[in-house]
KETI-815843 format. One record per residue: x, y, z of N, C-alpha, C, O, CB in turn; residue in three letters; residue number from 1. Coordinates in steps of 0.02 Angstrom, whole numbers, plus 50000, padded with zeros to 5 digits. Atoms other than C-alpha are relative to their C-alpha. Glycine has a CB too. Example, Ala and Ser with C-alpha at 12.3 -4.5 7.8 and 13.67 -1.06 7.14 Angstrom:
   n_c1   n_c2   n_c3  ca_c1  ca_c2  ca_c3   c_c1   c_c2   c_c3   o_c1   o_c2   o_c3  cb_c1  cb_c2  cb_c3  residu  num
  50045  49941  50000  50615  49775  50390  50045  50060  50000  50097  50059  50033  49950  50001  50062     ala    1
  49958  49941  49997  50684  49947  50357  49961  50055  50037  49986  50110  50045  50020  50023  49929     ser    2
//
This chain:
   n_c1   n_c2   n_c3  ca_c1  ca_c2  ca_c3   c_c1   c_c2   c_c3   o_c1   o_c2   o_c3  cb_c1  cb_c2  cb_c3  residu  num
  50033  50024  50045  50240  49939  52133  49938  50060  49961  49904  50045  49912  49972  49938  50036     ser    1
  50030  49951  50022  50147  50110  52105  50039  50028  49950  50004  50058  49909  49984  50040  50047     asp    2
  49961  49988  50051  50291  50152  51990  49990  49958  49941  49980  49982  49885  50061  49995  50022     val    3
  50005  50046  50048  50278  49998  51896  49911  50009  49952  49902  49997  49892  50015  49923  50047     cys    4
  50053  50009  50019  50091  50019  51876  49990  50081  49948  49962  50088  49894  49953  49980  50067     ser    5
  50008  49936  50041  50106  50215  51826  50043  49988  49914  50024  50011  49860  50043  50071  50055     ser    6
  49953  49999  50057  50245  50167  51695  49960  49949  49949  49970  49953  49889  50083  49975  50023     asp    7
  50047  50046  50042  50119  50028  51625  49959  50049  49970  49959  50055  49909  49955  49945  50042     leu    8
  50053  49963  50027  49987  50152  51607  50035  50051  49955  50002  50062  49904  49953  50033  50057     arg    9
  49974  49947  50049  50101  50289  51515  50018  49958  49940  50006  49979  49883  50066  50046  50030     leu   10
  49986  50047  50055  50162  50144  51409  49935  49987  49953  49928  49998  49892  50027  49931  50033     ser   11
  50080  50012  50025  49977  50095  51377  49981  50068  49958  49971  50067  49897  49939  49991  50075     glu   12
  50018  49947  50045  49937  50266  51324  50037  50027  49956  50006  50063  49917  49982  50045  50027     thr   13
  49960  49979  50051  50082  50309  51218  49977  49947  49935  49959  49975  49882  50082  49996  50025     lys   14
  50009  50025  50056  50051  50154  51101  49926  49994  49986  49910  49962  49936  50034  49943  49998     phe   15
  50076  50002  50010  49857  50172  51115  49995  50057  49949  49966  50052  49895  49952  50014  50073     arg   16
  49999  49932  50038  49888  50359  51053  50034  49990  49925  50007  50018  49877  50047  50058  50044     asn   17
  49963  50018  50054  50018  50291  50917  49956  49950  49951  49971  49942  49892  50066  49968  50025     leu   18
  50053  50034  50044  49872  50177  50853  49937  50031  49986  49905  50014  49936  49983  49941  50026     trp   19
  50052  49964  50018  49735  50288  50861  50012  50062  49952  49973  50072  49906  49971  50019  50060     glu   20
  49985  49932  50032  49800  50447  50788  50049  49995  49945  50056  50044  49909  50027  50050  50051     tyr   21
  49980  49995  50071  49909  50385  50648  49974  49992  49949  49929  49951  49939  50034  49974  49987     ser   22
  50033  49990  50057  49883  50440  50483  50001  49932  49952  49968  49926  49901  50031  50061  49968     leu   23
  49991  50067  50036  49934  50261  50424  49939  49949  50026  49914  49949  50083  50079  49966  50018     asp   24
  50055  50045  49982  49804  50130  50419  50032  49933  50027  50060  49895  49987  49952  49987  49937     ala   25
  49993  50053  49974  49839  49995  50539  49948  49941  50009  49888  49950  50016  50019  50018  50047     his   26
  50046  50053  49992  49770  49826  50556  50044  49943  50027  50104  49934  50016  49961  49982  49932     ser   27
  49962  50068  49971  49802  49658  50658  49937  49945  49979  49877  49955  49979  50018  50003  50102     leu   28
  50020  50065  50036  49753  49484  50584  50033  49941  50037  50094  49938  50049  50024  50000  49921     arg   29
  49972  50072  49990  49770  49306  50648  50006  49950  49954  49976  49959  49902  49969  49970  50042     phe   30
  50001  50054  50058  49809  49150  50552  49960  49946  50030  49969  49940  50090  50077  49972  49977     pro   31
  49973  50014  50073  49759  49046  50487  49935  50039  49958  49948  50056  49901  50011  49901  49981     pro   32
  50046  49963  50044  49585  49135  50424  50003  50068  49985  49955  50091  49954  49945  49993  50022     asp   33
  49983  49946  49994  49665  49307  50434  49936  50039  50000  49936  50077  49951  50047  50015  49954     trp   34
  50055  49958  49987  49494  49393  50482  50031  50056  50048  50075  50046  50089  49937  49959  50032     lys   35
  49977  49941  49962  49516  49572  50553  49988  49995  50064  49930  49990  50082  49973  50058  49981     leu   36
  50020  50009  49933  49542  49558  50736  49987  50074  50018  49939  50089  50053  50055  49959  50047     ala   37
  50002  49932  49973  49569  49747  50756  50027  50049  49949  50063  50032  49902  50041  50005  50066     asp   38
  49961  49946  50051  49614  49910  50666  49997  50063  50027  49958  50077  50073  49969  50008  49927     cys   39
  50013  49923  49975  49643  50095  50690  49955  50034  49960  49932  50008  49909  50061  50045  50001     asn   40
  50063  49947  50034  49519  50244  50636  50024  50006  49920  49984  50006  49873  49998  50094  50044     pro   41
  49976  49983  50068  49635  50273  50481  49993  49934  49962  49992  49946  49902  50077  50030  49999     ala   42
  50010  50052  50032  49614  50094  50425  49910  50002  49965  49891  49995  49907  50021  49941  50056     met   43
  50069  49987  49999  49421  50118  50445  49980  50043  49938  49943  50019  49896  49981  50034  50068     val   44
  49996  49955  50041  49429  50273  50335  50031  49984  49936  50002  50005  49886  50026  50047  50029     thr   45
  49971  50021  50058  49537  50206  50204  49964  49955  49964  49971  49953  49903  50057  49978  50011     leu   46
  50030  50066  50026  49427  50052  50175  49941  50022  49991  49912  49978  49960  50000  49936  50043     met   47
  50050  49977  50012  49268  50159  50167  49960  49966  50049  49907  49947  50024  49985  49996  49937     gly   48
  50040  50030  49954  49193  50082  50321  49969  50050  50042  49994  50106  50035  50035  49954  50038     ala   49
  50018  49960  49941  49094  50166  50467  50021  49990  50068  50016  50036  50108  49940  50000  50005     his   50
  49976  50019  49942  49164  50076  50612  50054  49937  49992  50063  49915  49935  49941  49984  50042     ser   51
  49961  50055  49998  49284  49937  50649  49957  49939  49995  49976  49891  49961  50041  50001  50058     val   52
  50052  50057  50012  49132  49818  50664  49974  49991  49934  49958  49936  49911  49942  50009  50040     glu   53
  50025  50009  50063  49076  49865  50499  50052  49972  49958  50038  49933  49913  49973  50061  49973     his   54
  49944  50022  50042  49245  49832  50426  50016  49928  50005  50035  49895  49957  50060  50038  50016     leu   55
  49990  50068  49982  49261  49666  50517  49948  49958  49951  49965  49902  49934  49986  49989  50083     lys   56
  50050  50039  50033  49101  49609  50414  50013  50007  49925  49974  49980  49886  49927  50024  50019     ser   57
  49990  50009  50058  49186  49647  50255  50053  49931  49982  50106  49928  50013  50021  50066  49979     phe   58
  49964  50056  50017  49258  49472  50173  50064  50021  49979  50067  50067  49939  49969  49960  49952     pro   59
  49934  49985  50030  49444  49480  50142  49992  50015  49926  50002  50073  49909  50049  49940  50010     leu   60
  49996  49992  50062  49424  49459  49963  49956  50046  49969  49960  50051  49908  49994  49945  49976     glu   61
  50039  49954  50015  49294  49591  49951  50035  50067  49982  50012  50114  49948  49958  50005  50051     ser   62
  49968  49937  49993  49425  49714  49971  50049  50013  49957  50084  50063  49963  50024  50009  50058     gln   63
  49942  50000  50044  49540  49674  49829  49965  49985  49927  49912  49954  49920  50060  49941  50024     tyr   64
  50028  50014  50064  49511  49668  49646  50010  49922  49984  50040  49891  50028  50034  50047  49944     pro   65
  49982  50064  49999  49519  49488  49574  50090  49987  49975  50133  49945  49986  49941  49964  49949     leu   66
  49917  50014  50016  49688  49520  49496  50039  50071  50023  50012  50126  50030  50015  49984  49903     his   67
  49958  49948  50001  49838  49628  49528  50022  50033  49931  50006  50007  49878  50054  49977  50033     gln   68
  49978  49964  50062  49914  49750  49403  50027  49938  49944  50010  49923  49887  50066  50060  50022     pro   69
  49952  50056  50051  50042  49603  49345  49951  49939  49977  49975  49892  49945  50075  49961  50049     asp   70
  50025  50071  50021  49899  49474  49319  49986  49954  50043  49948  49908  50028  50041  49969  49963     gly   71
  50003  50047  49962  49913  49384  49467  49948  50001  50056  49930  50053  50083  50057  49996  50021     glu   72
  50067  49997  49952  49771  49332  49586  50018  50047  50061  50074  50044  50087  49977  49918  50031     leu   73
  49997  49962  49933  49752  49451  49732  50018  49953  50055  50073  49952  50083  49930  50036  50017     ser   74
  49998  50046  49947  49717  49315  49856  50071  49971  49997  50103  49966  50049  49941  49947  49995     met   75
  49934  50034  49990  49875  49235  49813  50052  50041  50017  50092  50016  50056  50021  49967  49944     glu   76
  49946  49950  49992  49991  49384  49821  49979  50011  50068  50030  50007  50103  50005  50066  49948     val   77
  50012  49988  49932  49901  49422  49997  50019  49937  50044  50048  49946  50098  49926  50020  50009     leu   78
  49976  50055  49954  49927  49234  50061  50074  50007  50002  50106  50007  50055  49979  49926  49976     gln   79
  49928  49986  49998  50103  49263  50002  50029  50053  50052  50073  50038  50092  50017  50022  49934     arg   80
  49981  49945  49958  50130  49418  50093  50005  49989  50063  50055  50003  50096  49964  50049  49994     ala   81
  50013  50030  49932  50049  49340  50257  50057  49959  50009  50091  49972  50059  49932  49959  50008     phe   82
  49975  50051  49991  50155  49192  50232  50087  50021  50017  50126  49996  50058  49980  49954  49939     gly   83
  49925  49962  50002  50327  49295  50206  49996  50036  50069  50044  50025  50104  50013  50061  49929     thr   84
  49998  49965  49933  50283  49401  50364  50008  49953  50047  50051  49965  50089  49941  50040  50017     ala   85
  50006  50051  49951  50253  49249  50465  50081  49961  49998  50114  49941  50047  49929  49946  49979     leu   86
  49936  50050  50008  50411  49157  50403  50059  50050  50007  50105  50031  50043  50003  49955  49919     glu   87
  49938  49963  50004  50537  49299  50379  49991  50061  50069  50041  50092  50088  50006  50037  49911     gln   88
  50022  49944  49952  50457  49425  50520  49975  50066  49981  49950  50110  50017  50050  50015  50040     gly   89
  50033  49937  50052  50411  49554  50377  49993  50007  49946  50032  49977  49910  50020  50050  49999     ser   90
  50011  50011  50085  50348  49586  50210  49978  50079  49982  49939  50116  50012  49925  49932  49974     phe   91
  50020  49933  50027  50348  49744  50102  49983  50000  49940  50012  49959  49905  50044  50047  50004     arg   92
  50021  50006  50070  50263  49779  49940  49940  50041  49972  49896  50062  50009  49986  49932  49989     gly   93
  50062  49964  50018  50141  49861  49851  49932  49961  49966  49943  49922  49920  50024  50051  49952     glu   94
  50056  50037  50013  49965  49794  49820  49936  50052  49986  49927  50104  50016  49990  49951  50061     leu   95
  50063  49960  50023  49799  49862  49737  49936  49969  50027  49916  49912  50016  49994  50002  49919     arg   96
  50057  50011  49967  49647  49868  49837  49935  50028  49956  49937  50072  49914  50008  50032  50068     leu   97
  50077  49983  50031  49458  49885  49779  49951  50008  50068  49895  49985  50061  49966  49928  49944     lys   98
  50052  49986  49947  49372  49934  49957  49928  49995  49964  49920  50019  49907  50013  50078  50034     pro   99
  50062  49994  50012  49189  49904  49941  49972  50066  50002  49975  50101  50053  49971  49962  50037     pro  100
  50027  49935  50016  49102  50055  49867  50048  50054  49982  50028  50112  49977  49963  50023  50053     gly  101
  49949  49957  50029  49266  50134  49810  50035  49984  49954  50029  49923  49944  50040  50016  50037     lys  102
  49968  50026  50055  49374  50120  49666  50064  49978  50018  50081  49976  50077  50003  50046  49947     gly  103
  49928  50035  50001  49548  50046  49633  50049  50042  50045  50051  50101  50029  50031  49995  49920     leu  104
  49964  49964  49953  49670  50107  49772  50080  49962  49987  50086  49901  49988  49961  49991  50082     met  105
  49938  50036  49999  49860  50073  49749  50035  50015  50069  50044  50073  50085  50044  50021  49938     asp  106
  49976  49986  49939  49939  50048  49921  50065  49976  50002  50086  49937  49960  49961  49976  50050     cys  107
  49938  50018  49976  50106  50030  50003  49982  49947  50059  49941  49960  50102  50042  50066  50024     asp  108
  50019  50050  49950  50095  49881  50110  50069  49977  50067  50124  49955  50052  49978  49930  49947     leu  109
  49946  50032  49958  50203  49835  50263  49956  49953  50048  49899  49965  50068  50049  50060  50044     ser  110
  50031  50049  49962  50171  49681  50363  50064  49978  50061  50123  49968  50047  49973  49933  49944     met  111
  49951  50028  49949  50262  49628  50527  49973  49937  50045  49915  49940  50065  50020  50061  50049     thr  112
  50017  50062  49942  50246  49463  50642  49997  50029  50065  50041  50065  50088  50061  49937  50007     arg  113
  49995  49958  49916  50196  49519  50820  49974  49927  50033  49945  49884  50000  49929  50091  50022     val  114
  50030  50045  49953  50154  49398  50963  49962  50044  50056  49987  50092  50085  50058  49954  50033     val  115
  50050  49967  49950  50004  49451  51078  49977  49940  50042  49957  49886  50022  49934  50039  49962     leu  116
  50013  50051  49944  49975  49360  51231  49995  49915  49964  49948  49877  49955  49920  50026  50041     asp  117
  49996  50064  50021  50052  49207  51161  49979  49981  49933  49993  49922  49919  49968  49965  50042     gly  118
  50020  50025  50055  49976  49202  50987  50037  50050  49955  50052  50108  49970  49924  49992  49994     arg  119
  49967  49966  50061  50060  49252  50821  49948  50030  49962  49898  49998  49947  50039  49951  49954     val  120
  50046  49948  50048  49971  49397  50718  50058  50022  49962  50118  50011  49971  49953  50070  50040     ala  121
  49972  49962  50044  50021  49494  50585  49955  50088  50008  49895  50102  50006  49992  49954  49922     val  122
  50013  49940  50000  50018  49681  50601  50005  50039  49933  50060  50047  49907  50036  50024  50045     gln  123
  49978  49975  50076  49988  49769  50429  49979  50091  49991  49927  50119  50008  49947  49944  49932     ala  124
  50009  49929  50011  50008  49955  50383  50001  50005  49919  50037  49978  49878  50062  50045  50039     thr  125
  50032  49977  50074  49922  50028  50219  50022  50073  49994  50018  50112  50041  49909  49994  49994     leu  126
  49994  49932  50019  49970  50183  50143  49981  50014  49922  50010  49987  49875  50072  50020  50015     arg  127
  50033  49997  50077  49871  50243  49982  50060  50046  49979  50088  50093  50007  49908  50040  49988     asp  128
  49941  49968  50047  49999  50284  49847  49966  50012  49943  50002  50022  49894  50066  49953  49984     ile  129
  50037  49989  50075  49866  50308  49706  50034  50063  49976  50071  50066  49927  49909  50011  50002     thr  130
  49986  49918  50037  49897  50505  49687  50069  49997  49980  50081  50017  49923  49991  50076  50058     ala  131
  49939  49995  50009  50084  50483  49700  50037  49949  49935  50090  49961  49905  50024  49989  50068     ser  132
  49998  50053  50057  50083  50328  49572  49973  50045  49926  50005  50048  49873  49941  49927  50022     lys  133
  50028  49962  50063  49974  50436  49445  50052  50058  49985  50064  50074  49927  49918  50034  50014     ala  134
  49960  49946  50010  50094  50577  49470  50059  49984  49963  50082  50023  49922  50016  50030  50058     ala  135
  49936  50025  50019  50251  50466  49430  49984  49984  49923  50024  49999  49879  50027  49933  50047     gln  136
  50028  50027  50063  50141  50389  49277  50000  50072  49952  50018  50074  49893  49917  49962  50014     asp  137
  49997  49922  50050  50122  50588  49215  50051  50014  49989  50057  50036  49932  49976  50067  50023     glu  138
  49949  49985  50021  50290  50614  49223  50037  49962  49963  50080  49992  49930  50024  50016  50038     gln  139
  49980  50049  50046  50343  50466  49134  49972  50020  49930  50011  50017  49882  49975  49932  50024     arg  140
  50040  49990  50052  50225  50511  49005  50031  50076  49966  50040  50085  49906  49918  49999  50027     arg  141
  49991  49936  50021  50275  50689  48993  50092  50001  49978  50122  50047  49950  49970  50057  50069     leu  142
  49926  50002  50021  50465  50632  48971  49998  49965  49939  50037  49983  49895  50050  49966  50052     leu  143
  49999  50039  50057  50427  50512  48843  49978  50041  49942  49997  50032  49885  49961  49940  50008     ala  144
  50026  49950  50057  50334  50650  48748  50042  50052  49988  50031  50079  49934  49934  50031  50014     glu  145
  49950  49954  50005  50473  50772  48767  50062  49958  49969  50094  49987  49925  50014  50034  50071     arg  146
  49937  50037  50047  50618  50625  48707  49968  50002  49928  50004  50022  49882  50020  49908  50025     thr  147
  50035  50010  50068  50494  50601  48555  50018  50064  49963  50052  50060  49912  49916  49989  50005     thr  148
  49999  49936  50016  50493  50788  48523  50068  50012  49987  50079  50027  49928  49972  50043  50048     leu  149
  49933  49998  50006  50677  50799  48541  50039  49955  49954  50088  49977  49925  50022  49993  50059     leu  150
  49967  50041  50050  50729  50653  48436  49973  50019  49933  50006  50004  49883  49991  49924  50013     asp  151
  50020  49980  50070  50611  50730  48293  50026  50065  49993  50018  50088  49936  49923  49999  49985     glu  152
  49962  49931  50009  50704  50902  48318  50066  49980  49970  50084  50005  49917  50012  50043  50073     val  153
  49941  50022  50016  50871  50809  48309  49999  49976  49928  50037  50001  49887  50020  49951  50046     his  154
  50008  50027  50072  50818  50709  48149  49977  50053  49940  49984  50040  49880  49944  49943  50005     his  155
  50012  49943  50056  50759  50870  48055  50061  50033  49998  50084  50042  49941  49940  50054  50014     arg  156
  49929  49957  49984  50923  50967  48117  50051  49952  49953  50085  49981  49910  50027  50002  50099     val  157
  49958  50048  50039  51021  50816  48037  49973  50000  49931  50014  50010  49886  50000  49927  50030     lys  158
  50023  50006  50085  50930  50804  47871  49997  50074  49985  49982  50079  49925  49913  49957  49979     asn  159
  49996  49933  50010  50939  51004  47873  50078  50004  49968  50092  50023  49911  49985  50043  50072     asn  160
  49924  50011  50013  51134  50978  47874  50022  49974  49949  50067  50000  49916  50029  49966  50040     leu  161
  49998  50041  50053  51129  50854  47755  49984  50035  49940  50023  50029  49893  49959  49946  50009     arg  162
  50030  49977  50052  51033  50946  47638  50049  50071  49975  50054  50091  49917  49920  50012  50021     ser  163
  49958  49946  49995  51149  51095  47665  50075  49977  49967  50103  50014  49927  50004  50023  50080     glu  164
  49939  50021  50020  51308  50998  47630  49993  49981  49915  50039  49995  49877  50022  49936  50049     glu  165
  50000  50010  50059  51234  50934  47460  49978  50052  49959  49977  50040  49899  49970  49951  49991     his  166
  50010  49941  50030  51181  51111  47411  50067  50036  49979  50079  50068  49928  49960  50039  50045     thr  167
  49938  49948  50012  51357  51182  47443  50063  49980  49949  50110  50019  49940  50035  50013  50075     ser  168
//
C-alpha cells in the first residue's frame, strides 16, 4: 500500500509539474458550454489575465476576433474544432485569437479528448506563432521582390541581346 501511495504521489507530482511549468498554454474545458475549467500559468499569461479565476471570467467569444483570416466566424471554427476533438479524439489547426486588452495573435491549436472522473473534456494547447508567421510573410515578400528583380534583369538582358543581333 505504501508503494502504491508513493507511486501515486510521484505520478501526480510529475504531471502537475508538466502542467504548471510548461511553456505551452494548456486549458481544460467541458462540453456543452466549454467554459474554462482549469488552465496553466502559461495560458493565463498568453491570454493577458491576472489569474486562472480572472481568465475564467472572460466570455469565450471575447477571446477571439469576430472572423478568422479566411472570413469564417471564429465561434463556428471553434465549435467545429471542439466537435472534431470529441468525435475523432483530437484536432489540430491554426486559430487567430484576440485576448482582451491584447492585439491579434495567431496560434497553433491542438485539442485532445480526455476523460476525467467519468466526464468527457477537451484539453487544448495553444502556442503563439505570430512572430514566426510574420517572419514567413517577410520571407515570401522578399522572395517575390527578388523574383521580380530577376525577371526584370532577364528581360533587359534578352532585349539587349536582341538589339545586338539587329545591329550586327
